[in-house]
LOMINU-114671 format. One record per residue (C-alpha): residue in three letters; residue number from 1; z negated, y, x. Coordinates in steps of 0.1 Angstrom, whole numbers, plus 5000, padded with zeros to 4 digits. Example, Ala and Ser with C-alpha at 12.3 -4.5 7.8 and 13.67 -1.06 7.14 Angstrom:
{tormar:ALA&zami:1&z:4922&y:4955&x:5123}
{tormar:SER&zami:2&z:4929&y:4989&x:5137}
END
This chain:
{tormar:MET&zami:1&z:7020&y:5884&x:2304}
{tormar:GLU&zami:2&z:6994&y:5911&x:2313}
{tormar:SER&zami:3&z:6959&y:5899&x:2311}
{tormar:PHE&zami:4&z:6928&y:5918&x:2302}
{tormar:GLY&zami:5&z:6904&y:5891&x:2314}
{tormar:GLY&zami:6&z:6875&y:5896&x:2338}
{tormar:ASP&zami:7&z:6856&y:5928&x:2347}
{tormar:ASP&zami:8&z:6888&y:5947&x:2356}
{tormar:GLY&zami:9&z:6902&y:5938&x:2322}
{tormar:ALA&zami:10&z:6871&y:5952&x:2305}
{tormar:ASP&zami:11&z:6875&y:5984&x:2325}
{tormar:ASP&zami:12&z:6912&y:5987&x:2314}
{tormar:ILE&zami:13&z:6902&y:5982&x:2277}
{tormar:ALA&zami:14&z:6875&y:6009&x:2280}
{tormar:THR&zami:15&z:6900&y:6033&x:2297}
{tormar:ILE&zami:16&z:6927&y:6027&x:2271}
{tormar:GLY&zami:17&z:6901&y:6032&x:2243}
{tormar:SER&zami:18&z:6888&y:6065&x:2258}
{tormar:ASP&zami:19&z:6924&y:6078&x:2263}
{tormar:LEU&zami:20&z:6933&y:6069&x:2227}
{tormar:ILE&zami:21&z:6901&y:6086&x:2213}
{tormar:SER&zami:22&z:6908&y:6117&x:2234}
{tormar:SER&zami:23&z:6944&y:6118&x:2221}
{tormar:MET&zami:24&z:6933&y:6116&x:2185}
{tormar:ASN&zami:25&z:6906&y:6142&x:2190}
{tormar:ASN&zami:26&z:6931&y:6167&x:2206}
{tormar:ILE&zami:27&z:6956&y:6167&x:2177}
{tormar:VAL&zami:28&z:6962&y:6203&x:2167}
{tormar:PRO&zami:29&z:6973&y:6204&x:2131}
{tormar:GLU&zami:30&z:6984&y:6240&x:2132}
{tormar:ASN&zami:31&z:7011&y:6232&x:2158}
{tormar:SER&zami:32&z:7024&y:6200&x:2142}
{tormar:LEU&zami:33&z:7041&y:6187&x:2110}
{tormar:LEU&zami:34&z:7006&y:6177&x:2098}
{tormar:SER&zami:35&z:6998&y:6214&x:2091}
{tormar:THR&zami:36&z:7003&y:6225&x:2055}
{tormar:LYS&zami:37&z:7011&y:6260&x:2069}
{tormar:CYS&zami:38&z:7044&y:6247&x:2082}
{tormar:CYS&zami:39&z:7072&y:6258&x:2059}
{tormar:ILE&zami:40&z:7102&y:6264&x:2083}
{tormar:PHE&zami:41&z:7115&y:6231&x:2095}
{tormar:ALA&zami:42&z:7142&y:6216&x:2117}
{tormar:THR&zami:43&z:7167&y:6197&x:2095}
{tormar:PRO&zami:44&z:7160&y:6160&x:2095}
{tormar:LYS&zami:45&z:7184&y:6141&x:2117}
{tormar:LEU&zami:46&z:7195&y:6119&x:2088}
{tormar:LEU&zami:47&z:7207&y:6149&x:2069}
{tormar:LEU&zami:48&z:7221&y:6167&x:2100}
{tormar:LYS&zami:49&z:7243&y:6138&x:2113}
{tormar:ASP&zami:50&z:7272&y:6141&x:2089}
{tormar:ASN&zami:51&z:7269&y:6177&x:2077}
{tormar:GLU&zami:52&z:7260&y:6200&x:2106}
{tormar:LYS&zami:53&z:7280&y:6229&x:2092}
{tormar:SER&zami:54&z:7257&y:6230&x:2062}
{tormar:TYR&zami:55&z:7226&y:6235&x:2082}
{tormar:LEU&zami:56&z:7235&y:6254&x:2114}
{tormar:PRO&zami:57&z:7242&y:6292&x:2116}
{tormar:THR&zami:58&z:7278&y:6302&x:2122}
{tormar:ALA&zami:59&z:7272&y:6338&x:2135}
{tormar:PHE&zami:60&z:7237&y:6350&x:2130}
{tormar:ALA&zami:61&z:7205&y:6335&x:2144}
{tormar:ILE&zami:62&z:7175&y:6346&x:2123}
{tormar:GLY&zami:63&z:7141&y:6336&x:2137}
{tormar:PRO&zami:64&z:7133&y:6317&x:2169}
{tormar:VAL&zami:65&z:7149&y:6283&x:2162}
{tormar:HIS&zami:66&z:7185&y:6293&x:2172}
{tormar:HIS&zami:67&z:7177&y:6326&x:2190}
{tormar:GLY&zami:68&z:7195&y:6329&x:2224}
{tormar:LYS&zami:69&z:7223&y:6305&x:2217}
{tormar:PRO&zami:70&z:7255&y:6317&x:2235}
{tormar:ASP&zami:71&z:7278&y:6315&x:2204}
{tormar:LEU&zami:72&z:7254&y:6337&x:2184}
{tormar:GLN&zami:73&z:7249&y:6365&x:2209}
{tormar:GLU&zami:74&z:7275&y:6389&x:2194}
{tormar:ALA&zami:75&z:7253&y:6394&x:2163}
{tormar:GLU&zami:76&z:7223&y:6406&x:2184}
{tormar:GLN&zami:77&z:7239&y:6440&x:2189}
{tormar:ILE&zami:78&z:7246&y:6442&x:2151}
{tormar:LYS&zami:79&z:7209&y:6435&x:2143}
{tormar:LEU&zami:80&z:7198&y:6461&x:2168}
{tormar:LYS&zami:81&z:7221&y:6487&x:2152}
{tormar:TYR&zami:82&z:7208&y:6480&x:2117}
{tormar:THR&zami:83&z:7172&y:6482&x:2130}
{tormar:ARG&zami:84&z:7179&y:6516&x:2145}
{tormar:ASP&zami:85&z:7196&y:6528&x:2113}
{tormar:LEU&zami:86&z:7166&y:6517&x:2092}
{tormar:ILE&zami:87&z:7140&y:6533&x:2114}
{tormar:ALA&zami:88&z:7160&y:6565&x:2119}
{tormar:ARG&zami:89&z:7164&y:6570&x:2081}
{tormar:VAL&zami:90&z:7127&y:6564&x:2074}
{tormar:SER&zami:91&z:7114&y:6589&x:2100}
{tormar:GLU&zami:92&z:7127&y:6612&x:2127}
{tormar:TRP&zami:93&z:7136&y:6589&x:2156}
{tormar:ASN&zami:94&z:7106&y:6587&x:2180}
{tormar:ASP&zami:95&z:7085&y:6563&x:2199}
{tormar:THR&zami:96&z:7056&y:6565&x:2175}
{tormar:ILE&zami:97&z:7072&y:6548&x:2145}
{tormar:VAL&zami:98&z:7085&y:6520&x:2166}
{tormar:LYS&zami:99&z:7051&y:6514&x:2182}
{tormar:ASP&zami:100&z:7035&y:6514&x:2147}
{tormar:LEU&zami:101&z:7059&y:6488&x:2135}
{tormar:VAL&zami:102&z:7053&y:6467&x:2166}
{tormar:LYS&zami:103&z:7016&y:6469&x:2160}
{tormar:GLU&zami:104&z:7021&y:6458&x:2124}
{tormar:ILE&zami:105&z:7040&y:6427&x:2133}
{tormar:ALA&zami:106&z:7018&y:6419&x:2163}
{tormar:SER&zami:107&z:6989&y:6416&x:2139}
{tormar:LEU&zami:108&z:7009&y:6388&x:2121}
{tormar:GLU&zami:109&z:7022&y:6370&x:2152}
{tormar:GLU&zami:110&z:6997&y:6342&x:2154}
{tormar:GLN&zami:111&z:6999&y:6334&x:2118}
{tormar:ALA&zami:112&z:7037&y:6336&x:2118}
{tormar:ARG&zami:113&z:7039&y:6312&x:2147}
{tormar:GLN&zami:114&z:7022&y:6285&x:2126}
{tormar:TYR&zami:115&z:7049&y:6287&x:2099}
{tormar:TYR&zami:116&z:7073&y:6269&x:2123}
{tormar:ALA&zami:117&z:7072&y:6231&x:2125}
{tormar:VAL&zami:118&z:7090&y:6232&x:2158}
{tormar:PRO&zami:119&z:7072&y:6249&x:2187}
{tormar:VAL&zami:120&z:7081&y:6286&x:2192}
{tormar:LYS&zami:121&z:7091&y:6288&x:2229}
{tormar:PHE&zami:122&z:7087&y:6326&x:2232}
{tormar:ASN&zami:123&z:7056&y:6345&x:2244}
{tormar:LYS&zami:124&z:7039&y:6370&x:2221}
{tormar:ALA&zami:125&z:7059&y:6401&x:2232}
{tormar:LYS&zami:126&z:7093&y:6383&x:2228}
{tormar:PHE&zami:127&z:7083&y:6367&x:2195}
{tormar:VAL&zami:128&z:7071&y:6400&x:2180}
{tormar:LYS&zami:129&z:7103&y:6418&x:2191}
{tormar:LEU&zami:130&z:7124&y:6390&x:2176}
{tormar:LEU&zami:131&z:7106&y:6391&x:2142}
{tormar:LEU&zami:132&z:7107&y:6429&x:2141}
{tormar:VAL&zami:133&z:7145&y:6432&x:2148}
{tormar:ASP&zami:134&z:7155&y:6403&x:2125}
{tormar:GLY&zami:135&z:7132&y:6415&x:2097}
{tormar:CYS&zami:136&z:7145&y:6451&x:2099}
{tormar:PHE&zami:137&z:7181&y:6438&x:2100}
{tormar:ILE&zami:138&z:7176&y:6418&x:2068}
{tormar:ILE&zami:139&z:7159&y:6446&x:2050}
{tormar:GLU&zami:140&z:7186&y:6471&x:2059}
{tormar:LEU&zami:141&z:7213&y:6446&x:2049}
{tormar:PHE&zami:142&z:7197&y:6441&x:2015}
{tormar:ARG&zami:143&z:7194&y:6478&x:2010}
{tormar:LYS&zami:144&z:7231&y:6484&x:2018}
{tormar:ARG&zami:145&z:7240&y:6457&x:1993}
{tormar:LEU&zami:146&z:7219&y:6475&x:1967}
{tormar:GLY&zami:147&z:7233&y:6509&x:1975}
{tormar:ASP&zami:148&z:7200&y:6523&x:1988}
{tormar:SER&zami:149&z:7213&y:6527&x:2023}
{tormar:PRO&zami:150&z:7246&y:6545&x:2033}
{tormar:ILE&zami:151&z:7275&y:6524&x:2045}
{tormar:TYR&zami:152&z:7296&y:6541&x:2072}
{tormar:GLU&zami:153&z:7332&y:6534&x:2082}
{tormar:ASP&zami:154&z:7322&y:6517&x:2114}
{tormar:ASP&zami:155&z:7297&y:6494&x:2097}
{tormar:PRO&zami:156&z:7299&y:6461&x:2116}
{tormar:VAL&zami:157&z:7291&y:6439&x:2086}
{tormar:CYS&zami:158&z:7301&y:6456&x:2054}
{tormar:GLY&zami:159&z:7335&y:6466&x:2068}
{tormar:ARG&zami:160&z:7344&y:6429&x:2075}
{tormar:PRO&zami:161&z:7346&y:6407&x:2044}
{tormar:PHE&zami:162&z:7346&y:6374&x:2064}
{tormar:LEU&zami:163&z:7314&y:6384&x:2082}
{tormar:ARG&zami:164&z:7297&y:6392&x:2049}
{tormar:GLU&zami:165&z:7304&y:6357&x:2036}
{tormar:VAL&zami:166&z:7293&y:6340&x:2068}
{tormar:LEU&zami:167&z:7261&y:6361&x:2069}
{tormar:GLY&zami:168&z:7253&y:6353&x:2033}
{tormar:THR&zami:169&z:7254&y:6316&x:2041}
{tormar:ASP&zami:170&z:7235&y:6319&x:2074}
{tormar:LEU&zami:171&z:7206&y:6336&x:2056}
{tormar:LEU&zami:172&z:7203&y:6306&x:2033}
{tormar:LEU&zami:173&z:7196&y:6280&x:2061}
{tormar:LEU&zami:174&z:7162&y:6264&x:2064}
{tormar:GLU&zami:175&z:7162&y:6267&x:2102}
{tormar:ASN&zami:176&z:7172&y:6304&x:2099}
{tormar:GLN&zami:177&z:7141&y:6318&x:2082}
{tormar:ILE&zami:178&z:7114&y:6342&x:2092}
{tormar:PRO&zami:179&z:7080&y:6344&x:2073}
{tormar:TRP&zami:180&z:7081&y:6364&x:2041}
{tormar:MET&zami:181&z:7049&y:6382&x:2051}
{tormar:VAL&zami:182&z:7068&y:6397&x:2080}
{tormar:LEU&zami:183&z:7096&y:6410&x:2057}
{tormar:ASP&zami:184&z:7071&y:6422&x:2032}
{tormar:ARG&zami:185&z:7051&y:6442&x:2059}
{tormar:LEU&zami:186&z:7083&y:6458&x:2073}
{tormar:PHE&zami:187&z:7096&y:6465&x:2038}
{tormar:SER&zami:188&z:7063&y:6482&x:2027}
{tormar:SER&zami:189&z:7063&y:6503&x:2059}
{tormar:THR&zami:190&z:7099&y:6516&x:2054}
{tormar:THR&zami:191&z:7101&y:6520&x:2016}
{tormar:ARG&zami:192&z:7097&y:6551&x:1994}
{tormar:THR&zami:193&z:7074&y:6550&x:1964}
{tormar:GLY&zami:194&z:7089&y:6538&x:1931}
{tormar:ALA&zami:195&z:7117&y:6517&x:1947}
{tormar:LEU&zami:196&z:7125&y:6481&x:1937}
{tormar:SER&zami:197&z:7102&y:6455&x:1952}
{tormar:LEU&zami:198&z:7113&y:6433&x:1981}
{tormar:THR&zami:199&z:7116&y:6403&x:1956}
{tormar:GLN&zami:200&z:7140&y:6423&x:1934}
{tormar:VAL&zami:201&z:7161&y:6435&x:1963}
{tormar:THR&zami:202&z:7164&y:6400&x:1977}
{tormar:LEU&zami:203&z:7174&y:6385&x:1943}
{tormar:SER&zami:204&z:7200&y:6413&x:1941}
{tormar:PHE&zami:205&z:7215&y:6405&x:1975}
{tormar:PHE&zami:206&z:7219&y:6368&x:1966}
{tormar:SER&zami:207&z:7234&y:6374&x:1932}
{tormar:PHE&zami:208&z:7267&y:6362&x:1946}
{tormar:LEU&zami:209&z:7253&y:6327&x:1942}
{tormar:ARG&zami:210&z:7250&y:6332&x:1904}
{tormar:THR&zami:211&z:7227&y:6302&x:1900}
{tormar:GLY&zami:212&z:7210&y:6312&x:1868}
{tormar:GLY&zami:213&z:7178&y:6323&x:1885}
{tormar:LEU&zami:214&z:7156&y:6353&x:1874}
{tormar:ASP&zami:215&z:7173&y:6384&x:1864}
{tormar:LEU&zami:216&z:7169&y:6413&x:1888}
{tormar:GLN&zami:217&z:7156&y:6436&x:1861}
{tormar:THR&zami:218&z:7131&y:6411&x:1846}
{tormar:GLU&zami:219&z:7100&y:6427&x:1832}
{tormar:ASN&zami:220&z:7080&y:6395&x:1837}
{tormar:SER&zami:221&z:7055&y:6409&x:1861}
{tormar:PHE&zami:222&z:7036&y:6376&x:1864}
{tormar:MET&zami:223&z:7067&y:6358&x:1875}
{tormar:LEU&zami:224&z:7076&y:6385&x:1900}
{tormar:SER&zami:225&z:7041&y:6384&x:1914}
{tormar:THR&zami:226&z:7045&y:6346&x:1917}
{tormar:LEU&zami:227&z:7078&y:6350&x:1936}
{tormar:ASP&zami:228&z:7061&y:6375&x:1959}
{tormar:GLN&zami:229&z:7039&y:6346&x:1971}
{tormar:SER&zami:230&z:7070&y:6328&x:1985}
{tormar:LYS&zami:231&z:7068&y:6319&x:2022}
{tormar:HIS&zami:232&z:7104&y:6328&x:2031}
{tormar:VAL&zami:233&z:7137&y:6338&x:2015}
{tormar:LEU&zami:234&z:7149&y:6302&x:2009}
{tormar:GLU&zami:235&z:7117&y:6293&x:1991}
{tormar:LEU&zami:236&z:7119&y:6325&x:1970}
{tormar:LEU&zami:237&z:7154&y:6315&x:1959}
{tormar:ARG&zami:238&z:7141&y:6280&x:1951}
{tormar:ASN&zami:239&z:7112&y:6294&x:1932}
{tormar:SER&zami:240&z:7136&y:6315&x:1911}
{tormar:LEU&zami:241&z:7154&y:6284&x:1901}
{tormar:VAL&zami:242&z:7124&y:6261&x:1893}
{tormar:TRP&zami:243&z:7101&y:6285&x:1876}
{tormar:SER&zami:244&z:7108&y:6272&x:1841}
{tormar:THR&zami:245&z:7090&y:6241&x:1828}
{tormar:ILE&zami:246&z:7111&y:6209&x:1829}
{tormar:PRO&zami:247&z:7099&y:6174&x:1819}
{tormar:GLU&zami:248&z:7077&y:6156&x:1843}
{tormar:GLY&zami:249&z:7101&y:6127&x:1846}
{tormar:GLY&zami:250&z:7091&y:6094&x:1862}
{tormar:GLU&zami:251&z:7090&y:6072&x:1893}
{tormar:LEU&zami:252&z:7124&y:6063&x:1907}
{tormar:ASP&zami:253&z:7119&y:6026&x:1903}
{tormar:THR&zami:254&z:7123&y:6031&x:1866}
{tormar:TRP&zami:255&z:7153&y:6054&x:1870}
{tormar:GLU&zami:256&z:7182&y:6047&x:1845}
{tormar:LEU&zami:257&z:7217&y:6055&x:1855}
{tormar:ILE&zami:258&z:7239&y:6074&x:1831}
{tormar:PRO&zami:259&z:7277&y:6073&x:1829}
{tormar:SER&zami:260&z:7299&y:6101&x:1842}
{tormar:ALA&zami:261&z:7310&y:6130&x:1821}
{tormar:SER&zami:262&z:7343&y:6113&x:1812}
{tormar:SER&zami:263&z:7326&y:6081&x:1802}
{tormar:LEU&zami:264&z:7301&y:6100&x:1781}
{tormar:THR&zami:265&z:7329&y:6119&x:1764}
{tormar:GLU&zami:266&z:7344&y:6085&x:1754}
{tormar:ALA&zami:267&z:7310&y:6074&x:1741}
{tormar:GLY&zami:268&z:7309&y:6104&x:1718}
{tormar:VAL&zami:269&z:7286&y:6127&x:1738}
{tormar:LYS&zami:270&z:7296&y:6164&x:1737}
{tormar:PHE&zami:271&z:7289&y:6190&x:1764}
{tormar:LYS&zami:272&z:7277&y:6225&x:1757}
{tormar:LYS&zami:273&z:7271&y:6255&x:1779}
{tormar:GLY&zami:274&z:7234&y:6262&x:1779}
{tormar:SER&zami:275&z:7214&y:6294&x:1783}
{tormar:THR&zami:276&z:7202&y:6307&x:1817}
{tormar:SER&zami:277&z:7172&y:6323&x:1801}
{tormar:ASN&zami:278&z:7150&y:6293&x:1811}
{tormar:GLY&zami:279&z:7166&y:6287&x:1845}
{tormar:LEU&zami:280&z:7192&y:6265&x:1860}
{tormar:LEU&zami:281&z:7173&y:6233&x:1856}
{tormar:ASP&zami:282&z:7167&y:6236&x:1818}
{tormar:ILE&zami:283&z:7190&y:6207&x:1808}
{tormar:LYS&zami:284&z:7186&y:6193&x:1773}
{tormar:PHE&zami:285&z:7200&y:6165&x:1752}
{tormar:SER&zami:286&z:7198&y:6164&x:1714}
{tormar:ASN&zami:287&z:7219&y:6149&x:1686}
{tormar:GLY&zami:288&z:7246&y:6137&x:1710}
{tormar:VAL&zami:289&z:7250&y:6171&x:1727}
{tormar:LEU&zami:290&z:7242&y:6175&x:1764}
{tormar:GLU&zami:291&z:7234&y:6212&x:1770}
{tormar:ILE&zami:292&z:7236&y:6223&x:1807}
{tormar:PRO&zami:293&z:7231&y:6259&x:1819}
{tormar:PRO&zami:294&z:7262&y:6273&x:1837}
{tormar:LEU&zami:295&z:7267&y:6270&x:1875}
{tormar:VAL&zami:296&z:7292&y:6289&x:1896}
{tormar:ILE&zami:297&z:7305&y:6269&x:1926}
{tormar:VAL&zami:298&z:7314&y:6292&x:1955}
{tormar:GLU&zami:299&z:7318&y:6285&x:1992}
{tormar:PRO&zami:300&z:7281&y:6289&x:2001}
{tormar:THR&zami:301&z:7270&y:6266&x:1972}
{tormar:LYS&zami:302&z:7271&y:6234&x:1993}
{tormar:ALA&zami:303&z:7250&y:6248&x:2021}
{tormar:PHE&zami:304&z:7226&y:6264&x:1996}
{tormar:PHE&zami:305&z:7218&y:6232&x:1978}
{tormar:ARG&zami:306&z:7217&y:6211&x:2009}
{tormar:ASN&zami:307&z:7191&y:6234&x:2025}
{tormar:LEU&zami:308&z:7170&y:6235&x:1993}
{tormar:ILE&zami:309&z:7170&y:6197&x:1993}
{tormar:SER&zami:310&z:7161&y:6196&x:2030}
{tormar:TYR&zami:311&z:7132&y:6219&x:2023}
{tormar:GLU&zami:312&z:7120&y:6197&x:1995}
{tormar:GLN&zami:313&z:7122&y:6167&x:2018}
{tormar:CYS&zami:314&z:7102&y:6184&x:2046}
{tormar:TYR&zami:315&z:7075&y:6206&x:2029}
{tormar:HIS&zami:316&z:7042&y:6190&x:2020}
{tormar:TRP&zami:317&z:7040&y:6177&x:1985}
{tormar:CYS&zami:318&z:7070&y:6197&x:1974}
{tormar:HIS&zami:319&z:7082&y:6186&x:1940}
{tormar:PRO&zami:320&z:7119&y:6173&x:1942}
{tormar:LYS&zami:321&z:7132&y:6194&x:1913}
{tormar:ILE&zami:322&z:7163&y:6206&x:1930}
{tormar:THR&zami:323&z:7169&y:6171&x:1943}
{tormar:SER&zami:324&z:7166&y:6157&x:1908}
{tormar:TYR&zami:325&z:7191&y:6183&x:1896}
{tormar:ALA&zami:326&z:7215&y:6172&x:1923}
{tormar:MET&zami:327&z:7211&y:6136&x:1914}
{tormar:LEU&zami:328&z:7219&y:6142&x:1878}
{tormar:LEU&zami:329&z:7250&y:6162&x:1887}
{tormar:ASP&zami:330&z:7261&y:6134&x:1910}
{tormar:LEU&zami:331&z:7258&y:6109&x:1881}
{tormar:LEU&zami:332&z:7279&y:6132&x:1859}
{tormar:ILE&zami:333&z:7306&y:6141&x:1884}
{tormar:ASN&zami:334&z:7324&y:6112&x:1900}
{tormar:THR&zami:335&z:7360&y:6124&x:1899}
{tormar:SER&zami:336&z:7380&y:6156&x:1894}
{tormar:LYS&zami:337&z:7384&y:6145&x:1857}
{tormar:ASP&zami:338&z:7346&y:6148&x:1853}
{tormar:MET&zami:339&z:7347&y:6182&x:1869}
{tormar:ASP&zami:340&z:7375&y:6193&x:1846}
{tormar:ILE&zami:341&z:7354&y:6183&x:1815}
{tormar:LEU&zami:342&z:7325&y:6204&x:1827}
{tormar:CYS&zami:343&z:7347&y:6233&x:1835}
{tormar:GLU&zami:344&z:7365&y:6232&x:1802}
{tormar:ASN&zami:345&z:7331&y:6234&x:1784}
{tormar:GLY&zami:346&z:7321&y:6264&x:1805}
{tormar:ILE&zami:347&z:7293&y:6246&x:1823}
{tormar:ILE&zami:348&z:7309&y:6249&x:1857}
{tormar:GLN&zami:349&z:7329&y:6278&x:1870}
{tormar:ASN&zami:350&z:7347&y:6265&x:1900}
{tormar:TRP&zami:351&z:7361&y:6288&x:1927}
{tormar:LEU&zami:352&z:7370&y:6259&x:1950}
{tormar:ASN&zami:353&z:7396&y:6232&x:1950}
{tormar:PRO&zami:354&z:7386&y:6206&x:1923}
{tormar:GLU&zami:355&z:7384&y:6178&x:1948}
{tormar:ASP&zami:356&z:7363&y:6198&x:1972}
{tormar:ALA&zami:357&z:7339&y:6208&x:1944}
{tormar:THR&zami:358&z:7336&y:6172&x:1933}
{tormar:GLN&zami:359&z:7328&y:6160&x:1968}
{tormar:ILE&zami:360&z:7299&y:6186&x:1970}
{tormar:PHE&zami:361&z:7280&y:6167&x:1943}
{tormar:ASN&zami:362&z:7291&y:6132&x:1953}
{tormar:ASN&zami:363&z:7273&y:6137&x:1987}
{tormar:LEU&zami:364&z:7247&y:6163&x:1979}
{tormar:TYR&zami:365&z:7216&y:6142&x:1982}
{tormar:ASN&zami:366&z:7227&y:6114&x:2006}
{tormar:ASP&zami:367&z:7201&y:6101&x:2030}
{tormar:THR&zami:368&z:7172&y:6117&x:2011}
{tormar:ASN&zami:369&z:7141&y:6098&x:2001}
{tormar:VAL&zami:370&z:7131&y:6105&x:1964}
{tormar:SER&zami:371&z:7104&y:6088&x:1945}
{tormar:HIS&zami:372&z:7103&y:6110&x:1914}
{tormar:PHE&zami:373&z:7132&y:6118&x:1890}
{tormar:TYR&zami:374&z:7126&y:6147&x:1866}
{tormar:TYR&zami:375&z:7154&y:6138&x:1842}
{tormar:LEU&zami:376&z:7143&y:6102&x:1836}
{tormar:GLU&zami:377&z:7136&y:6107&x:1799}
{tormar:LEU&zami:378&z:7168&y:6127&x:1793}
{tormar:CYS&zami:379&z:7188&y:6098&x:1809}
{tormar:ARG&zami:380&z:7170&y:6073&x:1786}
{tormar:GLU&zami:381&z:7179&y:6094&x:1756}
{tormar:VAL&zami:382&z:7216&y:6097&x:1767}
{tormar:ASN&zami:383&z:7218&y:6059&x:1773}
{tormar:LYS&zami:384&z:7202&y:6052&x:1739}
{tormar:TYR&zami:385&z:7227&y:6074&x:1721}
{tormar:CYS&zami:386&z:7257&y:6058&x:1740}
{tormar:LYS&zami:387&z:7247&y:6023&x:1728}
{tormar:ARG&zami:388&z:7252&y:6034&x:1691}
{tormar:ARG&zami:389&z:7285&y:6023&x:1677}
{tormar:TRP&zami:390&z:7294&y:6052&x:1653}
{tormar:PRO&zami:391&z:7296&y:6080&x:1680}
{tormar:ARG&zami:392&z:7318&y:6058&x:1702}
{tormar:TRP&zami:393&z:7341&y:6049&x:1673}
{tormar:ARG&zami:394&z:7343&y:6085&x:1662}
{tormar:ALA&zami:395&z:7351&y:6097&x:1697}
{tormar:MET&zami:396&z:7377&y:6070&x:1701}
{tormar:TYR&zami:397&z:7394&y:6079&x:1668}
{tormar:VAL&zami:398&z:7395&y:6116&x:1677}
{tormar:ARG&zami:399&z:7409&y:6108&x:1712}
{tormar:ASN&zami:400&z:7436&y:6085&x:1699}
{tormar:HIS&zami:401&z:7447&y:6105&x:1668}
{tormar:PHE&zami:402&z:7439&y:6141&x:1676}
{tormar:SER&zami:403&z:7448&y:6144&x:1713}
{tormar:SER&zami:404&z:7480&y:6165&x:1709}
{tormar:PRO&zami:405&z:7496&y:6188&x:1683}
{tormar:TRP&zami:406&z:7521&y:6160&x:1673}
{tormar:ALA&zami:407&z:7492&y:6135&x:1668}
{tormar:ILE&zami:408&z:7473&y:6161&x:1647}
{tormar:ALA&zami:409&z:7504&y:6168&x:1626}
{tormar:SER&zami:410&z:7510&y:6131&x:1620}
{tormar:GLN&zami:411&z:7474&y:6127&x:1608}
{tormar:VAL&zami:412&z:7478&y:6156&x:1584}
{tormar:LEU&zami:413&z:7511&y:6142&x:1571}
{tormar:ALA&zami:414&z:7495&y:6108&x:1566}
{tormar:ALA&zami:415&z:7466&y:6124&x:1547}
{tormar:ILE&zami:416&z:7490&y:6143&x:1525}
{tormar:ILE&zami:417&z:7510&y:6112&x:1517}
{tormar:PHE&zami:418&z:7478&y:6092&x:1510}
{tormar:ILE&zami:419&z:7466&y:6119&x:1486}
{tormar:LEU&zami:420&z:7499&y:6121&x:1468}
{tormar:THR&zami:421&z:7501&y:6083&x:1465}
{tormar:LEU&zami:422&z:7465&y:6082&x:1452}
{tormar:LEU&zami:423&z:7474&y:6109&x:1426}
{tormar:GLN&zami:424&z:7505&y:6091&x:1416}
{tormar:THR&zami:425&z:7485&y:6059&x:1411}
{tormar:VAL&zami:426&z:7459&y:6077&x:1389}
{tormar:PHE&zami:427&z:7486&y:6093&x:1367}
{tormar:SER&zami:428&z:7503&y:6059&x:1363}
{tormar:ILE&zami:429&z:7470&y:6043&x:1352}
{tormar:LYS&zami:430&z:7464&y:6070&x:1327}
{tormar:SER&zami:431&z:7500&y:6067&x:1313}
END
């Protein structure tokens, strides 16, 4: 065993202490996960190990994290073409406007670099060019989707449906983000007066998710200004879902499990399609009715929710509201029968295979660490209701005697016979 005795040992201890003090003094928060400015993260390895497809771009690298990867090079020419189209439409093509945009983004470069939890490997010139091209590409894409920009026959994205779907998913990934302030600066520099805001244009583009977020034409100026403070596209979409007030919930050590949708139905609980006016997370339970806003399940839904949950896991003091929503859906949906119940009640509109849709929720928040559950009180109320006998007996009777047309007919016939027998008895007594 190494010894620190004697004079040499004292020198070793002093050296180790000095080195340790120097290391601690040289921590640079702005370039590490300790910085509160970091908002674009690498997916935690625990989440990445079993679900790489949900976190890694398929065709388009946005931002510095995946830039330069060989399998994503084809998209670079597409991004350059969209950048040229945007600039050419805004002003007569010349060096001046390009240099002006470069100057705008260069002024944000240092701050933008601090948004990334992983070190940005590019020098200033390369990083500024990357942000400008990716930002202009996104803005032009959003405008084409809205109809503000012309779509030509040779359009490399809009003319190929499969690429549109892949791109829509790639833009949702946490590792594939650029700072919102960069998009906002480019949008302001290339937008005519009176047009929709960048927030509205972004929400319009992602309307294919149909997640019950804010309506594009909302007149809630306060809410729109709040969304304008988002740090990147993924956070804006999350903010559009969690803007409504939901119960504070409680610590996970007091979490109560609730039965699946099919078990709740047997216990007398009814399911009702809720309103989207207060957002996707506005789930209520009252008088035996569980009211849930509608959710459309499409191909990008899995990646969307996984990256939202990954963001909540990584960002400083981010409230796990989306994670709580995923946990509640996981409790409700265990089998395809549970999925069918929610679909029949208009709560879920499923565009996938029932088994595939069920698996989305069964594994949605695996390997996450959650200490707070926002639907704790709701689960307690549901469990309290399920323990009452009358709702269970009523549900059992309806299930056993009114499950088919023949069963209903037999019950009606039995009721008629009972009434006729009762009338006959009354008349006999009177006689």
